[in-house]
C-alpha positions in Angstrom: 0.0 0.0 0.0 2.8 2.4 0.8 4.4 1.6 -2.6 1.1 2.6 -4.2 1.1 5.8 -2.1 4.6 6.7 -3.4 3.5 6.0 -6.9 0.4 8.2 -6.5 2.5 11.1 -5.2 5.1 10.6 -8.0 2.5 10.6 -10.7 1.1 13.9 -9.3 4.5 15.5 -9.1 5.5 14.7 -12.7 2.1 15.9 -13.9 2.9 19.5 -12.7 5.5 20.4 -15.3 3.5 18.6 -18.0 0.6 21.0 -17.3 3.0 24.0 -17.4 2.6 24.7 -13.7 6.3 24.4 -12.7 9.5 26.2 -13.3 12.8 24.8 -12.2 12.2 22.8 -8.9 9.4 25.1 -7.5 6.4 23.3 -6.2 5.5 19.8 -4.9 2.7 17.4 -4.4 1.8 15.0 -1.6 -0.7 12.1 -1.1 -1.8 10.7 2.2 -2.9 7.3 3.5 -5.3 8.3 6.2 -5.6 4.8 7.7 -1.9 4.9 8.5 -1.4 8.6 9.1 1.4 8.7 6.5 1.9 10.9 3.5 4.3 10.7 0.5 5.9 13.9 -0.8 8.5 15.0 -3.3 12.1 15.2 -2.1 13.6 18.7 -1.7 15.3 20.3 -4.7 15.2 17.3 -7.0 14.5 18.1 -10.7 11.2 16.8 -11.9 12.9 15.1 -14.9 15.0 13.1 -12.4 12.2 12.0 -10.1 11.4 8.3 -9.6 8.7 6.7 -7.4 11.4 5.4 -5.1 12.5 9.0 -4.4 9.2 9.9 -2.7 9.7 10.5 1.0 7.2 9.1 3.5 6.4 11.3 6.5 3.9 10.7 9.4 1.5 13.3 10.8 3.9 14.0 13.6 6.5 15.2 11.1 8.8 12.2 11.4 10.4 10.7 8.3 9.2 7.2 8.0 11.0 6.1 4.8 13.3 7.6 2.2 16.9 8.3 1.6 16.4 11.9 0.6 15.2 14.9 2.5 11.5 15.7 2.1 10.3 18.9 0.5 11.0 22.0 2.6 7.2 22.7 2.3 6.4 19.4 4.2 5.3 21.2 7.4 2.7 23.2 5.3 1.3 20.0 3.8 1.2 18.3 7.2 -0.6 21.3 8.7 -3.3 21.1 5.9 -3.7 17.3 6.3 -4.2 17.8 10.1 -6.7 20.6 9.6 -8.7 19.5 6.6 -9.7 15.9 7.4 -11.4 15.1 4.1 -8.5 15.9 1.8 -6.3 13.2 0.3 -3.7 15.3 -1.5 -2.0 18.7 -1.5 -0.3 20.5 -4.4 1.8 23.6 -4.3 2.9 25.4 -7.4 4.3 28.8 -8.5 2.2 28.9 -11.7 2.6 32.3 -13.2 -0.8 34.0 -13.2 -2.0 32.6 -9.9 1.3 33.6 -8.3 0.9 37.1 -9.7 -2.4 37.5 -7.9 -0.7 36.1 -4.7 2.2 38.5 -5.0 -0.2 41.4 -5.7 -2.2 40.6 -2.6 -5.4 40.0 -4.5 -7.9 37.2 -4.4 -8.8 35.7 -7.8 -12.3 37.2 -8.4 -15.0 34.9 -9.8 -16.1 36.4 -13.1 -17.4 33.3 -15.0 -18.6 29.7 -15.1 -15.1 28.2 -15.6 -14.2 29.5 -12.1 -17.6 28.4 -10.7 -17.0 24.8 -11.8 -14.3 24.5 -9.1 -14.8 27.2 -6.5 -17.9 28.4 -4.7 -16.6 32.0 -4.8 -13.3 33.9 -5.1 -10.1 31.9 -4.7 -9.3 33.1 -1.2 -6.1 34.9 -0.1 -4.3 34.7 3.2 -2.9 37.6 5.2 0.8 38.3 5.1 3.0 36.4 7.5 4.5 38.4 10.3 8.2 38.9 10.8 8.0 36.5 13.8 6.3 33.8 11.7 8.9 34.2 8.9 11.9 34.0 11.2 10.5 31.0 13.1 8.8 27.8 11.9 8.1 29.5 8.5 6.6 26.5 6.6 4.3 25.5 9.5 3.3 29.1 9.8 2.4 29.1 6.1 0.0 26.3 6.8 -1.4 28.1 9.8 -2.3 31.3 7.9 -4.1 29.1 5.4 -6.1 27.3 8.1 -6.7 30.7 9.9 -8.2 32.1 6.6 -10.6 29.2 6.3 -11.7 29.4 10.0 -12.2 33.1 9.8 -14.9 32.9 7.2 -16.0 29.4 7.9 -15.0 28.2 4.4 -15.4 24.6 3.6 -12.1 23.3 2.0 -14.0 21.2 -0.4 -16.1 24.2 -1.6 -12.9 26.2 -1.8 -10.2 23.7 -2.8 -7.3 26.1 -2.9 -5.8 29.3 -1.6 -3.3 32.0 -2.5 -0.7 32.6 0.2 0.0 36.3 0.1 3.5 37.2 -1.3 4.0 33.5 -2.1 1.9 31.3 -4.4 -1.1 28.9 -4.6 -1.8 25.7 -2.7 -4.6 23.4 -3.8 -6.1 20.1 -2.5 -8.7 17.6 -3.1 -10.0 14.1 -2.0 -7.1 12.7 -4.0 -3.8 14.2 -5.0 -4.8 13.7 -8.7 -7.8 16.0 -8.0 -5.5 18.5 -6.3 -3.5 18.6 -9.5 -6.6 19.2 -11.5 -7.6 22.1 -9.2 -4.0 23.5 -9.5 -4.5 23.5 -13.3 -7.9 25.2 -12.8 -6.6 27.9 -10.5 -3.9 28.9 -13.0 -6.5 28.9 -15.8 -9.0 31.1 -13.9 -6.2 33.4 -12.7 -5.2 33.9 -16.4 -8.9 34.4 -17.4 -9.4 36.9 -14.6 -6.3 38.9 -15.5 -7.4 39.1 -19.2 -11.0 39.9 -18.3 -9.8 42.8 -16.1 -7.7 44.1 -19.0 -10.8 44.1 -21.2 -13.1 45.5 -18.6 -11.5 47.0 -15.5 -15.0 47.6 -14.0 -16.1 44.1 -14.5 -18.5 42.8 -11.8 -18.4 39.3 -10.4 -20.6 36.5 -11.7 -24.3 36.6 -10.8 -25.0 34.6 -7.7 -27.6 32.3 -9.4 -25.2 31.4 -12.2 -22.4 30.7 -9.7 -24.8 28.5 -7.7 -26.0 26.6 -10.8 -22.5 25.8 -12.1 -21.0 24.9 -8.7 -23.9 22.7 -7.6 -24.2 20.8 -10.9 -20.7 19.4 -10.2 -20.6 19.4 -6.4 -22.9 18.2 -3.6 -25.9 15.8 -3.5 -27.7 17.4 -6.4 -24.7 17.2 -8.8 -25.5 15.8 -12.2 -22.4 16.6 -14.3 -20.5 13.7 -15.7 -21.0 9.9 -15.4 -22.2 8.0 -12.4 
């Protein structure tokens, strides 16, 4: 089972450059086995072209390395914090995809202007606050996870209705019931960020999507009344 978990994390990680979401070694993906409390994550600083399933590092929810010869991603504490807080997620993805990261650096949410966005998020892609100087100088990666969790608690956001976030001055994190779904959401976040940027260029006074259209598109894919796709 843990071999399967490492393979699942590996497939997610190598999908990121294939989708154009990665430059250099920025970013990572992780997959968790909830029954064991263990997740597999990309090793730190290893080029995606060089990755193999055996390189994936296994870490438990206490932050201890369970298996692997390499050091896990430096973002491992952030992934661990999200797995601990969001009990229904099975995978986490972090990228520095260009348009989504531009919104994060600018300190702006990604506003919901159309149905492409509404297919994945029940509103704007949320934005965290800036980390404090104390948080940056201390357990920085754990604090990054904390500001994400804080943002969701503050507005009582369901992480399955809002499967991603922009960390201010940093970049996006996404998640889902599986790591493959988290990759899909990462692709969607970059797509809607690009669309929002272009839409604002065409119409700087553009208003957000009508609530009834948002509700229709989100609920046809999510929740008990969903009817999109195959059973």
